[in-house]
C-alpha positions as YAML, in Angstrom:
chain: A
units: angstrom
residues:
- id: 1
  name: MET
  ca: [12.02, -5.62, 17.69]
- id: 2
  name: ARG
  ca: [10.78, -4.78, 21.14]
- id: 3
  name: GLU
  ca: [8.43, -7.16, 22.91]
- id: 4
  name: SER
  ca: [5.32, -5.65, 24.42]
- id: 5
  name: ARG
  ca: [4.48, -6.17, 28.08]
- id: 6
  name: ALA
  ca: [1.76, -8.69, 27.15]
- id: 7
  name: GLU
  ca: [4.18, -10.73, 25.05]
- id: 8
  name: THR
  ca: [6.71, -10.77, 27.87]
- id: 9
  name: GLU
  ca: [4.07, -11.88, 30.37]
- id: 10
  name: PHE
  ca: [2.78, -14.56, 28.01]
- id: 11
  name: THR
  ca: [6.31, -15.89, 27.42]
- id: 12
  name: ALA
  ca: [6.89, -16.05, 31.18]
- id: 13
  name: PHE
  ca: [3.57, -17.88, 31.61]
- id: 14
  name: VAL
  ca: [4.47, -20.49, 28.98]
- id: 15
  name: GLN
  ca: [7.89, -21.04, 30.53]
- id: 16
  name: GLY
  ca: [6.42, -21.35, 34.02]
- id: 17
  name: ALA
  ca: [3.38, -23.52, 33.28]
- id: 18
  name: GLY
  ca: [4.64, -25.36, 30.21]
- id: 19
  name: THR
  ca: [5.84, -28.53, 31.94]
- id: 20
  name: ARG
  ca: [2.61, -28.95, 33.90]
- id: 21
  name: LEU
  ca: [0.42, -28.39, 30.85]
- id: 22
  name: GLU
  ca: [2.59, -30.69, 28.74]
- id: 23
  name: ARG
  ca: [2.32, -33.48, 31.31]
- id: 24
  name: ALA
  ca: [-1.47, -33.09, 31.37]
- id: 25
  name: ALA
  ca: [-1.59, -33.12, 27.56]
- id: 26
  name: VAL
  ca: [0.49, -36.30, 27.37]
- id: 27
  name: LEU
  ca: [-1.76, -37.99, 29.91]
- id: 28
  name: LEU
  ca: [-4.85, -36.93, 27.99]
- id: 29
  name: THR
  ca: [-3.59, -38.02, 24.59]
- id: 30
  name: GLY
  ca: [-1.18, -40.83, 25.41]
- id: 31
  name: ASP
  ca: [0.99, -39.49, 22.60]
- id: 32
  name: ARG
  ca: [3.76, -36.94, 23.07]
- id: 33
  name: LEU
  ca: [3.60, -35.64, 19.49]
- id: 34
  name: LEU
  ca: [-0.16, -35.14, 19.55]
- id: 35
  name: ALA
  ca: [0.17, -33.54, 22.99]
- id: 36
  name: GLU
  ca: [2.63, -31.01, 21.58]
- id: 37
  name: ASP
  ca: [0.28, -30.23, 18.71]
- id: 38
  name: LEU
  ca: [-2.66, -29.69, 21.06]
- id: 39
  name: LEU
  ca: [-0.49, -27.53, 23.31]
- id: 40
  name: GLN
  ca: [0.44, -25.31, 20.37]
- id: 41
  name: VAL
  ca: [-3.24, -24.80, 19.57]
- id: 42
  name: THR
  ca: [-3.91, -24.11, 23.26]
- id: 43
  name: TYR
  ca: [-1.10, -21.56, 23.50]
- id: 44
  name: ALA
  ca: [-2.35, -19.81, 20.36]
- id: 45
  name: LYS
  ca: [-5.84, -19.50, 21.84]
- id: 46
  name: VAL
  ca: [-4.50, -18.32, 25.20]
- id: 47
  name: TYR
  ca: [-2.30, -15.73, 23.47]
- id: 48
  name: LEU
  ca: [-5.25, -14.37, 21.49]
- id: 49
  name: ALA
  ca: [-7.27, -14.01, 24.70]
- id: 50
  name: TRP
  ca: [-4.35, -12.86, 26.87]
- id: 51
  name: LYS
  ca: [-5.81, -9.47, 27.82]
- id: 52
  name: ARG
  ca: [-8.95, -11.18, 29.19]
- id: 53
  name: VAL
  ca: [-7.17, -14.01, 31.02]
- id: 54
  name: GLU
  ca: [-4.22, -12.28, 32.66]
- id: 55
  name: GLN
  ca: [-5.77, -12.78, 36.12]
- id: 56
  name: ASP
  ca: [-5.73, -16.62, 35.97]
- id: 57
  name: PRO
  ca: [-4.06, -17.80, 32.77]
- id: 58
  name: LEU
  ca: [-3.35, -21.33, 34.04]
- id: 59
  name: ALA
  ca: [-7.04, -22.07, 34.62]
- id: 60
  name: TYR
  ca: [-7.90, -20.66, 31.20]
- id: 61
  name: ALA
  ca: [-5.09, -22.65, 29.54]
- id: 62
  name: ARG
  ca: [-6.12, -25.87, 31.28]
- id: 63
  name: THR
  ca: [-9.74, -25.44, 30.24]
- id: 64
  name: THR
  ca: [-8.70, -24.55, 26.70]
- id: 65
  name: LEU
  ca: [-6.44, -27.63, 26.52]
- id: 66
  name: LEU
  ca: [-9.33, -29.84, 27.61]
- id: 67
  name: HIS
  ca: [-11.64, -28.33, 25.00]
- id: 68
  name: VAL
  ca: [-8.99, -28.68, 22.28]
- id: 69
  name: TYR
  ca: [-8.42, -32.31, 23.27]
- id: 70
  name: ILE
  ca: [-12.11, -33.21, 23.34]
- id: 71
  name: SER
  ca: [-12.67, -31.41, 20.04]
- id: 72
  name: HIS
  ca: [-9.77, -33.32, 18.50]
- id: 73
  name: ARG
  ca: [-11.18, -36.63, 19.73]
- id: 74
  name: ARG
  ca: [-14.56, -35.81, 18.22]
- id: 75
  name: LEU
  ca: [-13.08, -35.02, 14.83]
- id: 76
  name: ARG
  ca: [-10.94, -38.18, 14.57]
- id: 77
  name: ARG
  ca: [-9.36, -36.74, 11.46]
- id: 78
  name: ASN
  ca: [-6.26, -38.82, 11.63]
- id: 79
  name: ALA
  ca: [-6.19, -42.42, 12.78]
- id: 80
  name: GLU
  ca: [-2.51, -42.85, 11.94]
- id: 81
  name: VAL
  ca: [-0.16, -43.54, 14.83]
- id: 82
  name: PRO
  ca: [3.57, -43.93, 14.17]
- id: 83
  name: THR
  ca: [4.36, -47.28, 15.78]
- id: 84
  name: GLU
  ca: [7.92, -46.56, 16.89]
- id: 85
  name: ILE
  ca: [7.42, -43.01, 18.12]
- id: 86
  name: ALA
  ca: [4.15, -42.60, 19.92]
- id: 87
  name: SER
  ca: [2.68, -46.02, 20.46]
- id: 88
  name: ARG
  ca: [2.85, -45.81, 24.27]
- id: 89
  name: GLY
  ca: [2.86, -42.11, 25.05]
- id: 90
  name: GLU
  ca: [6.49, -41.55, 26.10]
- id: 91
  name: LEU
  ca: [6.24, -39.96, 29.53]
- id: 92
  name: PRO
  ca: [9.49, -38.62, 30.93]
- id: 93
  name: ALA
  ca: [10.93, -40.77, 33.69]
- id: 94
  name: THR
  ca: [10.43, -38.96, 36.96]
- id: 95
  name: ASP
  ca: [9.63, -41.46, 39.66]
- id: 96
  name: GLY
  ca: [7.95, -44.83, 40.03]
- id: 97
  name: ASP
  ca: [7.99, -47.83, 37.81]
- id: 98
  name: ALA
  ca: [8.21, -47.18, 34.06]
- id: 99
  name: ALA
  ca: [6.20, -50.29, 33.25]
- id: 100
  name: ARG
  ca: [3.45, -49.11, 35.59]
- id: 101
  name: ARG
  ca: [3.31, -45.72, 33.81]
- id: 102
  name: LEU
  ca: [2.91, -47.51, 30.49]
- id: 103
  name: ASP
  ca: [0.14, -49.64, 31.96]
- id: 104
  name: VAL
  ca: [-1.63, -46.51, 33.18]
- id: 105
  name: LEU
  ca: [-1.35, -44.89, 29.73]
- id: 106
  name: ASP
  ca: [-2.70, -48.02, 28.05]
- id: 107
  name: ALA
  ca: [-5.58, -48.17, 30.52]
- id: 108
  name: LEU
  ca: [-6.36, -44.45, 30.08]
- id: 109
  name: ALA
  ca: [-6.50, -45.01, 26.32]
- id: 110
  name: THR
  ca: [-9.54, -47.27, 26.82]
- id: 111
  name: LEU
  ca: [-11.59, -44.40, 28.26]
- id: 112
  name: SER
  ca: [-13.68, -41.91, 26.32]
- id: 113
  name: ALA
  ca: [-12.24, -38.43, 25.96]
- id: 114
  name: LEU
  ca: [-14.44, -36.93, 28.67]
- id: 115
  name: LYS
  ca: [-13.88, -39.73, 31.19]
- id: 116
  name: ARG
  ca: [-10.16, -39.55, 30.55]
- id: 117
  name: ALA
  ca: [-10.20, -35.79, 31.12]
- id: 118
  name: VAL
  ca: [-12.09, -36.28, 34.39]
- id: 119
  name: VAL
  ca: [-9.59, -38.91, 35.62]
- id: 120
  name: VAL
  ca: [-6.56, -36.83, 34.66]
- id: 121
  name: LEU
  ca: [-7.90, -33.71, 36.34]
- id: 122
  name: ARG
  ca: [-9.25, -35.41, 39.47]
- id: 123
  name: TYR
  ca: [-6.52, -37.91, 40.22]
- id: 124
  name: TRP
  ca: [-3.40, -36.85, 38.35]
- id: 125
  name: GLU
  ca: [-3.76, -33.09, 38.69]
- id: 126
  name: ASP
  ca: [-5.37, -33.57, 42.14]
- id: 127
  name: ARG
  ca: [-8.16, -31.11, 41.37]
- id: 128
  name: SER
  ca: [-11.34, -30.99, 43.43]
- id: 129
  name: VAL
  ca: [-14.67, -32.15, 42.07]
- id: 130
  name: ALA
  ca: [-15.82, -28.52, 41.92]
- id: 131
  name: ASP
  ca: [-12.71, -27.35, 40.03]
- id: 132
  name: THR
  ca: [-12.94, -30.27, 37.61]
- id: 133
  name: ALA
  ca: [-16.62, -29.49, 36.99]
- id: 134
  name: VAL
  ca: [-15.80, -25.85, 36.25]
- id: 135
  name: ASP
  ca: [-12.89, -26.76, 33.95]
- id: 136
  name: LEU
  ca: [-15.01, -29.19, 31.94]
- id: 137
  name: GLY
  ca: [-18.25, -27.21, 32.03]
- id: 138
  name: LEU
  ca: [-20.10, -30.03, 33.82]
- id: 139
  name: THR
  ca: [-22.03, -30.34, 37.03]
- id: 140
  name: GLU
  ca: [-20.35, -31.81, 40.09]
- id: 141
  name: SER
  ca: [-22.66, -34.83, 40.03]
- id: 142
  name: VAL
  ca: [-21.68, -35.58, 36.42]
- id: 143
  name: VAL
  ca: [-17.98, -35.36, 37.35]
- id: 144
  name: LYS
  ca: [-18.52, -37.77, 40.26]
- id: 145
  name: THR
  ca: [-20.46, -40.20, 38.07]
- id: 146
  name: ARG
  ca: [-17.91, -40.09, 35.24]
- id: 147
  name: ALA
  ca: [-15.04, -40.55, 37.70]
- id: 148
  name: ARG
  ca: [-16.75, -43.52, 39.37]
- id: 149
  name: ARG
  ca: [-17.48, -45.20, 36.03]
- id: 150
  name: ALA
  ca: [-13.98, -44.51, 34.71]
- id: 151
  name: LEU
  ca: [-12.37, -45.95, 37.85]
- id: 152
  name: GLY
  ca: [-14.65, -48.95, 37.57]
- id: 153
  name: LYS
  ca: [-13.31, -49.55, 34.08]
- id: 154
  name: LEU
  ca: [-9.68, -48.89, 35.09]
- id: 155
  name: ARG
  ca: [-9.64, -51.09, 38.21]
- id: 156
  name: PRO
  ca: [-9.63, -54.44, 36.39]
- id: 157
  name: LEU
  ca: [-7.10, -53.15, 33.88]
- id: 158
  name: LEU
  ca: [-4.71, -51.90, 36.55]
- id: 159
  name: GLU
  ca: [-5.61, -54.42, 39.26]
- id: 160
  name: LEU
  ca: [-6.44, -51.62, 41.69]
- id: 161
  name: ASP
  ca: [-7.85, -52.54, 45.06]
- id: 162
  name: GLU
  ca: [-11.20, -51.20, 46.26]
- id: 163
  name: ARG
  ca: [-9.60, -48.55, 48.52]
- id: 164
  name: THR
  ca: [-8.91, -46.21, 45.58]
- id: 165
  name: PRO
  ca: [-10.66, -42.87, 46.28]
- id: 166
  name: SER
  ca: [-13.56, -41.92, 44.06]
...
């Protein structure tokens, strides 16, 4: 079978942006298996809308991933967590202290879905307040407030000093 141009472009997009989206999904969920599931749903939605999103598919995919994640958190269909596999969100070792990454994942797990999404976008993905607001469908003031409150909750858990940007 011959792939169409759209299929070829979509495949190239997934291969190019896959690692970045996967990292964001793992940070959002704290669970590699759930992150993969949410990514599959995200990719399916992006593929269905490919003709409309060809201009900026990464932004569309990121926003879709956030919506899929928040929707999943609202449903809370499945409270089961395999203890040996996904209890601490298995991030691949890249740089820094592995114990610190686990502490960050544990601390992120204490946040609500929306606050966690704000923190991941603002501080992990290094997105601007305006971009984060657009991605989440919020106002900039709401993003700033959620980020400030989330950091206030994370500071004692991670023993962050007061110089952390907000």
